[in-house]
C-alpha positions in Angstrom: 73.9 83.8 107.4 70.8 85.9 107.4 72.1 88.1 110.2 75.3 88.6 108.2 73.4 89.7 105.1 71.3 92.1 107.1 74.5 93.6 108.6 76.0 94.0 105.1 72.8 95.7 103.9 72.8 98.1 106.8 76.5 99.0 106.2 75.7 99.4 102.5 73.0 102.0 103.4 75.6 103.8 105.6 78.1 103.9 102.7 75.4 105.2 100.3 74.5 107.9 102.8 78.1 108.9 103.0 78.2 109.1 99.2 75.2 111.3 99.1 76.7 113.6 101.8 80.0 113.8 99.9 78.2 115.0 96.7 77.1 118.2 98.6 80.7 119.2 98.9 82.3 117.5 95.9 80.4 116.6 92.8 80.6 115.8 89.1 77.8 114.3 87.1 79.9 111.2 86.5 79.5 110.3 90.1 75.8 109.6 89.5 76.8 106.6 87.2 78.6 104.9 90.2 77.1 102.5 92.7 78.3 101.4 96.1 78.6 97.6 96.5 79.9 95.0 98.9 82.7 92.6 97.7 84.8 90.7 100.2 87.2 89.8 97.5 88.5 93.4 97.5 90.0 92.7 100.9 91.2 89.1 100.0 93.0 90.4 96.9 94.2 93.9 97.9 93.9 94.0 101.7 91.9 97.2 101.2 88.6 98.0 103.1 87.2 100.1 100.1 88.3 100.7 96.6 87.0 102.5 93.6 86.7 100.7 90.2 86.4 103.5 87.6 85.8 101.1 84.6 83.1 99.2 86.4 81.6 102.4 87.8 81.6 101.0 91.4 83.1 101.7 94.8 83.3 98.4 96.7 83.6 98.0 100.4 84.9 94.7 101.8 84.5 94.5 105.5 83.3 92.6 107.5 84.4 89.3 105.9 85.9 86.0 106.9 89.4 87.5 107.6 88.2 90.9 109.1 85.2 90.3 111.3 84.4 93.9 111.9 83.6 97.1 109.9 87.0 98.6 109.3 85.7 102.2 109.0 82.9 102.0 111.5 82.0 105.7 112.0 80.0 107.7 109.4 82.6 110.4 109.3 85.3 107.9 108.3 83.1 106.4 105.6 82.5 110.0 104.3 86.3 110.5 104.2 86.9 107.2 102.4 84.3 107.8 99.8 85.7 111.3 99.2 89.2 109.9 98.9 88.2 107.3 96.4 86.2 109.7 94.2 89.0 112.3 94.4 91.0 109.9 92.3 88.7 110.6 89.4 89.6 114.3 89.6 93.3 113.4 89.7 93.0 111.1 86.6 91.3 114.0 84.8 93.6 116.8 85.9 96.9 115.0 85.4 96.2 112.3 82.9 93.3 113.6 80.8 91.3 110.6 81.8 94.0 107.9 81.0 93.4 105.4 83.8 96.4 103.2 82.8 98.9 106.0 83.1 97.4 106.9 86.5 97.7 103.2 87.6 101.3 103.1 86.5 102.1 106.0 88.8 100.1 104.5 91.6 102.0 101.2 91.4 105.3 102.9 92.2 104.6 106.1 94.1 102.4 107.2 97.0 101.8 110.6 95.4 98.5 109.6 93.8 97.2 108.9 97.3 98.7 112.1 98.7 97.0 114.2 96.0 93.7 112.5 96.5 93.9 113.3 100.2 95.1 116.8 99.6 92.1 117.4 97.5 89.8 116.0 100.2 91.4 118.3 102.7 90.0 121.2 100.7 86.5 120.3 101.6 86.3 117.6 104.3 89.5 117.8 106.4 87.8 116.5 109.5 86.7 113.4 107.7 90.3 112.9 106.5 91.6 112.9 110.1 88.8 110.5 111.1 89.8 108.1 108.3 93.4 108.0 109.7 92.2 107.6 113.3 89.7 104.8 112.5 92.2 103.1 110.2 94.8 103.1 113.0 92.4 101.6 115.5 91.3 98.9 113.1 94.9 98.2 112.2 95.6 97.6 115.9 92.6 95.4 116.3 93.5 93.4 113.3 97.3 93.1 113.8 97.5 92.9 117.6 94.0 91.4 118.3 91.4 92.7 120.7 92.9 90.7 123.6 96.4 92.0 123.1 95.0 95.6 122.9 93.1 95.1 126.1 96.1 93.5 127.9 98.5 96.3 126.9 96.0 99.0 127.9 95.4 97.2 131.2 99.1 97.0 131.9 99.2 100.8 131.8 96.5 101.1 134.4 93.8 101.9 131.9 91.1 99.6 133.3 87.6 101.0 133.0 84.4 100.3 134.7 81.6 98.2 133.1 80.3 99.9 130.0 83.1 102.5 129.9 85.2 102.8 126.8 88.8 101.5 127.2 91.7 103.8 126.3 93.7 103.3 123.2 96.9 101.2 123.1 98.7 104.4 122.0 97.4 106.5 124.9 98.3 110.2 124.6 100.4 109.4 121.4 97.4 108.4 119.3 96.3 111.8 118.2 99.8 113.1 117.4 100.5 109.9 115.3 97.1 110.4 113.6 98.0 114.0 112.7 101.6 113.1 111.5 100.1 110.3 109.3 97.3 112.6 108.0 99.8 115.3 107.1 101.9 112.6 105.3 98.9 111.2 103.6 98.2 114.8 102.3 101.9 115.2 101.4 102.0 118.4 103.6 105.1 119.6 105.6 105.8 118.0 109.0 108.5 119.1 111.6 108.4 116.5 114.3 111.6 114.4 114.9 110.5 111.0 113.6 113.2 109.0 115.4 112.4 110.7 118.7 108.7 110.3 118.4 108.8 106.6 117.6 111.4 106.1 120.4 108.9 107.6 122.9 106.0 105.6 121.4 108.0 102.4 121.6 108.3 102.8 125.3 104.5 103.0 125.5 103.5 100.4 122.9 106.4 98.3 121.7 104.3 95.6 120.0 102.4 98.2 118.0 105.5 100.0 116.9 107.2 96.8 115.7 104.3 95.9 113.5 103.5 99.4 112.4 107.0 100.2 111.1 106.9 97.0 108.9 104.0 98.4 106.9 103.7 101.3 104.5 103.2 104.5 106.6 103.2 108.2 105.9 104.7 110.0 108.9 108.0 109.9 107.1 106.7 110.1 103.5 107.8 113.1 101.4 105.7 115.9 100.0 103.0 115.7 97.4 103.8 116.7 93.8 102.5 116.4 90.3 103.5 113.2 88.5 106.4 114.9 86.6 108.2 115.7 89.9 108.0 112.2 91.4 111.7 111.5 90.6 112.9 114.8 92.1 114.5 113.7 95.4 114.3 117.1 97.0 110.7 116.4 97.8 111.5 113.4 100.0 110.6 109.8 99.9 107.6 108.9 97.7 108.4 105.5 96.2 106.4 102.8 97.9 109.4 100.5 98.2 111.5 103.3 99.8 108.9 104.1 102.4 109.0 100.4 103.5 112.8 100.6 103.6 112.7 103.8 105.7 110.4 102.1 108.2 112.8 99.2 108.6 115.7 101.6 109.2 113.7 103.4 112.0 112.9 100.0 113.5 116.6 98.9 113.4 117.4 102.1 115.3 114.7 101.5 117.9 115.9 97.9 118.5 119.5 99.0 119.0 120.9 97.6 115.9 122.2 100.9 114.7 123.0 104.2 116.4 120.9 107.4 115.8 123.8 108.8 113.7 123.7 105.8 111.5 119.9 105.9 111.1 120.0 109.5 110.2 122.7 108.9 107.6 120.8 106.0 106.1 117.6 108.1 105.9 119.5 111.1 104.5 120.9 108.8 101.7 117.3 108.0 100.8 116.7 111.7 100.6 114.4 111.7 103.6 112.6 115.0 103.9 109.2 116.0 105.4 109.6 119.8 105.3 110.2 122.2 102.4 109.2 125.8 101.6 106.8 124.8 98.9 103.2 125.5 98.3 102.0 122.0 98.4 98.3 122.9 98.7 98.5 124.3 95.1 99.6 120.9 93.6 95.9 120.0 93.0 93.2 122.2 91.5 89.8 122.6 93.1 87.6 121.2 90.3 84.2 119.8 91.4 84.4 121.4 94.9 81.5 123.4 96.3 83.8 126.2 97.6 81.2 127.9 99.8 80.5 124.7 101.8 84.2 123.8 101.7 85.2 127.2 103.2 82.8 126.7 106.2 84.0 123.2 106.8 87.7 124.0 106.6 87.3 127.0 108.8 85.5 125.0 111.5 88.2 122.3 111.5 91.0 124.9 111.5 89.6 126.5 114.6 89.4 123.2 116.4 93.0 122.3 115.7 94.2 125.8 116.5 92.7 125.3 120.0 94.5 122.0 120.3 97.8 123.4 119.0 97.7 126.1 121.8 97.4 123.3 124.4 99.7 120.5 123.0 102.9 122.4 122.3 105.2 119.4 122.8 104.3 118.1 119.3 104.8 120.2 116.2 102.1 118.3 114.3 99.2 120.3 115.8 100.7 123.5 114.6 101.7 121.9 111.3 98.2 120.6 110.7 96.7 124.0 111.6 99.1 125.7 109.2 98.2 123.3 106.4 94.5 124.0 106.9 95.1 127.7 107.1 96.9 127.7 103.8 94.0 125.7 102.3 91.4 128.0 103.8 93.2 131.1 102.4 93.4 129.5 99.0 89.6 128.7 99.0 88.9 132.2 100.2 91.0 133.8 97.5 89.3 131.7 94.8 85.9 132.7 96.1 86.8 136.3 96.1 88.2 136.1 92.6 85.0 134.6 91.2 82.7 136.6 93.5 
């Protein structure tokens, strides 16, 4: 019991440090009225590792607990990304709802666009942390849903045994980073060009158990584009209703399991107005309030260069180029804004 309390206190210190770091990049004085607390009930009720409670002026993390025995977001960078994501909701509530939390929650209950706008805002100042959140979340999802033994067994079956003390490869192997980038782009509501049916067909050959479980949950590789609230019902921007994203995943899974042909899967998705690419300046959906633009510019530029290098090497997936393009558009926007006010 005492060891458990000590671990929670250490993790709380990490979350608080991430909160302080975020405020160097993204800050409003209201943030100083918030505290970081631990509450396992946040997981038991919402199955969420960390949530913000604007009325209570708290951000609550919920792992480890009796159901999840590990820290869901174990790296500092992922904690930084989650804190930033949660506090970006406050900017969204102010920008689009003039502070009306209930109206925001109504949108959030039906559409993923609130989450997309929060992540899109974070991409303007901590894009690397955003990618790390997706990566850590994916690994924790695998650990939670498949179990450490299943993960080890599947990796071992592909010849990924390691020597003592060496880190074991991911269940997803070479597909992990492309999936992380597709999911991150979807979480930002930015354009994606990879063929989703082909990608998951390949991934299923590699990790069938993962794909089966993954496609039964809410994912973002096939989510539509981010928009303001008043465009949520406009089908040309793709699938954004939470219920429809779950339906899309089941259609993809039926195709992968041979229940329907590719043509039938494509037809069903098209009838749902599936779309992940459109000539639309998504990055301009959110404003840049509360962002330290000088620091943001440096961070976005550094991350952009990293993924441009990766894009030049991994040409079999569009997601590297798509993510680089998204960051380039964000960087140019930040640069233009700085020049205007400079």
